[in-house]
KOLROGU-348776 format. One record per residue (C-alpha): residue in one letter; x, y, z. Coordinates in steps of 0.02 Angstrom, whole numbers. Layout:
<pts>
 rest      x      y      z
    A      X      Y      Z
...
</pts>
This chain:
<pts>
 rest      x      y      z
    M    640   -505  -1658
    K    744   -440  -1513
    F    693   -366  -1346
    A    804   -290  -1211
    A    791   -252  -1026
    I    904   -153   -910
    D    895   -198   -726
    I    974    -66   -615
    G   1004   -165   -457
    S   1085   -123   -292
    N   1242   -223   -331
    A   1253   -218   -521
    I   1172   -151   -679
    R   1125   -283   -808
    L   1078   -269   -990
    L    994   -424  -1060
    I    953   -443  -1245
    E    849   -591  -1302
    N    790   -658  -1469
    V    608   -710  -1467
    Y    551   -839  -1595
    E    366   -868  -1624
    T    318  -1051  -1644
    P    153  -1146  -1655
    K    178  -1197  -1472
    G    211  -1018  -1416
    P    360   -899  -1404
    V    536   -965  -1376
    F    656   -848  -1285
    H    842   -862  -1318
    K    974   -755  -1232
    D   1080   -659  -1356
    S   1187   -548  -1245
    L   1208   -511  -1059
    I   1314   -367   -995
    R   1342   -340   -808
    V   1424   -187   -731
    P   1457   -190   -541
    V   1414     -9   -499
    R   1348    -48   -323
    L   1225     93   -300
    G   1172     12   -137
    E   1339     53    -54
    D   1283    235    -54
    A   1094    219    -42
    F   1088    101    107
    I   1222    190    209
    D   1207    375    165
    G   1029    380    100
    V   1086    463    -62
    I   1183    406   -215
    S   1349    497   -234
    E   1405    599   -384
    E   1536    467   -423
    K   1407    327   -429
    T   1287    437   -526
    Q   1418    469   -659
    M   1451    283   -671
    L   1265    251   -693
    V   1247    384   -828
    K   1397    315   -924
    A   1328    138   -911
    M   1159    197   -977
    I   1238    286  -1125
    S   1341    132  -1168
    M   1193     14  -1151
    K   1085    126  -1259
    H   1215    116  -1398
    I   1223    -74  -1381
    M   1034    -88  -1395
    E   1039     21  -1551
    I   1172    -90  -1629
    H   1064   -243  -1594
    K    912   -153  -1666
    V    798   -210  -1527
    T    610   -203  -1556
    A    575   -132  -1383
    F    659   -113  -1214
    K    625    -71  -1032
    V    736      8   -899
    C    692    -27   -716
    A    777     10   -550
    T    751    -79   -385
    S    798    -67   -202
    A    944     57   -203
    M    849    183   -310
    R    693    156   -204
    D    791    204    -48
    A    895    348   -119
    K    827    520    -74
    N    900    593   -234
    S    827    465   -352
    D    715    592   -442
    E    866    700   -480
    I    960    549   -548
    L    812    495   -657
    A    806    669   -734
    R    993    669   -766
    V    991    498   -850
    K    846    552   -960
    K    937    712  -1010
    E   1111    638  -1038
    A   1072    462  -1096
    G    898    485  -1168
    L    828    340  -1066
    E    683    339   -945
    I    708    236   -788
    Q    558    167   -697
    I    581    133   -512
    I    475    -18   -467
    S    413    -72   -298
    G    472   -231   -215
    D    299   -307   -242
    R    301   -268   -427
    E    480   -328   -442
    G    429   -497   -374
    K    276   -509   -485
    T    380   -464   -639
    I    505   -602   -604
    L    363   -724   -570
    G    285   -677   -736
    V    398   -796   -833
    P    298   -957   -865
    L    368  -1105   -768
    D    368  -1220   -919
    Q    474  -1091  -1008
    I    613  -1122   -880
    G    594  -1311   -877
    L    485  -1332   -722
    E    319  -1421   -699
    P    190  -1280   -694
    N     65  -1373   -585
    D    185  -1407   -442
    F    207  -1297   -288
    Y    357  -1182   -266
    L    428  -1043   -160
    Y    517   -916   -270
    I    672   -839   -188
    D    756   -691   -274
    V    904   -625   -173
    G    974   -456   -223
    G   1090   -329   -148
    G    953   -229    -63
    S    803   -344    -49
    T    738   -521    -60
    E    578   -559   -154
    L    478   -712   -104
    G    330   -786   -194
    F    224   -942   -166
    L    167  -1025   -327
    G     42  -1166   -351
    N    -47  -1242   -501
    G     31  -1111   -613
    K    -35   -964   -510
    L     41   -839   -391
    I    -31   -872   -218
    A     60   -736   -121
    N    218   -633   -133
    R    313   -506    -30
    S    474   -405    -34
    F    590   -391    117
    N    731   -265    143
    I    854   -406    174
    G    991   -409     43
    T   1174   -453     26
    L   1241   -274     34
    R   1129   -234    182
    L   1197   -388    273
    L   1376   -340    232
    N   1346   -170    311
    D   1254   -240    464
    Q   1091   -156    413
    V    976   -305    441
    N    911   -327    618
    D    824   -471    706
    T    654   -390    681
    E    670   -397    492
    W    723   -580    496
    R    576   -617    612
    E    454   -532    493
    M    516   -642    351
    L    501   -799    458
    E    325   -755    517
    W    266   -716    339
    I    331   -882    275
    K    250   -979    417
    A     84   -886    398
    T     78   -900    209
    K    135  -1079    188
    N    -34  -1164    188
    I     10  -1304     68
    N    -13  -1490     96
    F     96  -1535    -52
    E    284  -1554    -69
    L    360  -1381    -89
    S    519  -1343   -186
    A    613  -1179   -203
    I    659  -1083   -360
    G    819   -984   -336
    V    854   -823   -430
    G   1013   -719   -427
    G   1193   -721   -481
    N   1254   -799   -319
    I   1143   -953   -327
    N   1185   -968   -512
    H   1370   -976   -469
    V   1342  -1110   -337
    M   1237  -1211   -458
    K   1369  -1199   -593
    H   1513  -1257   -483
    Y   1429  -1370   -354
    G   1276  -1439   -443
    K   1272  -1620   -498
    A   1257  -1672   -680
    G   1078  -1713   -727
    K   1002  -1627   -575
    P    932  -1451   -605
    Y    926  -1417   -418
    L   1034  -1403   -261
    S    995  -1477    -91
    I    993  -1370     66
    S   1132  -1479    136
    I   1245  -1434    -11
    L   1208  -1249     14
    K   1256  -1263    197
    R   1420  -1353    157
    V   1464  -1226     22
    M   1425  -1080    138
    M   1533  -1151    278
    Y   1676  -1184    156
    M   1670  -1010     79
    D   1649   -926    248
    D   1817   -999    303
    L   1905   -923    152
    S   1971   -746    143
    M   1916   -628      6
    G   2081   -658    -85
    E   2059   -846    -74
    R   1882   -836   -143
    V   1947   -737   -291
    R   2104   -842   -323
    E   2042  -1017   -281
    L   1858  -1006   -329
    G   1875   -888   -477
    L   1750   -765   -405
    K   1749   -583   -458
    P   1783   -467   -310
    D   1606   -397   -316
    R   1539   -574   -304
    A   1664   -640   -177
    D   1603   -530    -35
    V   1415   -554    -60
    I   1402   -740    -96
    V   1406   -796     86
    P   1271   -671    141
    A   1167   -728     -8
    L   1181   -910     41
    K   1129   -866    218
    I    967   -791    150
    Y    928   -940     38
    I    963  -1064    178
    N    858   -971    307
    V    709   -958    189
    M    719  -1142    141
    K    739  -1197    322
    W    590  -1093    381
    A    482  -1158    237
    G    536  -1339    263
    I    610  -1352     88
    E    747  -1476     45
    K    790  -1429   -135
    I    803  -1273   -240
    F    791  -1266   -430
    V    905  -1140   -516
    P    837  -1092   -688
    K    955   -942   -711
    Q    828   -806   -736
    G    787   -642   -653
    L    703   -473   -666
    S    772   -443   -841
    D    693   -604   -904
    G    526   -554   -829
    L    536   -382   -909
    I    571   -457  -1080
    S    425   -578  -1060
    Q    315   -427  -1021
    L    384   -331  -1170
    Y    347   -473  -1290
    H    167   -494  -1231
    E    138   -306  -1237
    W    209   -300  -1414
    K    104   -451  -1464
    S    -56   -370  -1397
    K    -23   -210  -1493
    T     17   -309  -1650
    I   -147   -405  -1635
    E   -246   -245  -1605
    V   -176   -168  -1764
</pts>
C-alpha cells in the first residue's frame, strides 16, 4: 500500500510518497517518490506578515499538481500539513480556504510542538538507530528549529524555537531567542549518559552526503565547523558552481550549520546521526498506524 504526505514548509513544499510493506517483524517503509518545490513562503510571512498573491498562486498550483500525482500513485491515504510560515502569516485562513476550493485539499497548520512530536514519532530502529540510547533531535527548517530529547525509546522533552535559516538570512533572530534556546537545552539536559544528536533537514543531509565518511552514519561537530567555515568563504555563485548546490540551498546552508553547531555545542554533543527523515516521514508513520487501527476495528 502507498501513503503520501505534503509538508508545506517555510523554504520548500515537499511531497513524499512511500510504500509500506507489512512483515512479521512490523511495517517496512520504503520511499517511492519525493518532489520538492522551493516556493519560500517564509520570505513573505517573516518579513511582511502576510503571504503575497504571487506566492499564494505558486502554492495553489503546487497543491493541484501534487494532488494529481497522488491520484496517479493511487495512495491509500494522505495528509497535508503546514508549518512556521503559515503559522506566522496573518492571511493563512484565506489561503487555506483558497487551496481547498481550487485544489480540493485541506491543509492543517500544526504547532511547533506538534511538528516536533510528529517527526519524533518515527521509531528509532526504523531509521537504524539504537532505540535505548539517548539523543537530542535537531530539525532545522526555514522558520523554526524543533528540538527533542529522547531516552530509552521515549520522548523526554521537546520544544520549538523561532530560529530558522530564512529568519537568520533576514536578520530576524535576536540574542534573546538564542539565549532562550541555550537556557532550555541546559535546563533540560539532565542525562548522565553519552548524548548524540539526530539531524533532520535538507541542509544536514547534503553535508552528510558530500562530507560524511564511508561506514559512519554520523558527522562530528568538528567536521560541521570546517564545512561551515569553508562554505562561508565562498560566494553564492561558487557554492552553486563548485559544490553543486541549488540556489535555494546555497544561501541557507551556512545559517543551518550555525544552528546545528550551536545546539550541539550547548548540549556537549560531539556527533550527529543523519538518517534522512523529516516531517513527511512522521506524517506517513502516523497515517499508517491510523489506517491500521481502523482496519483492525473493522
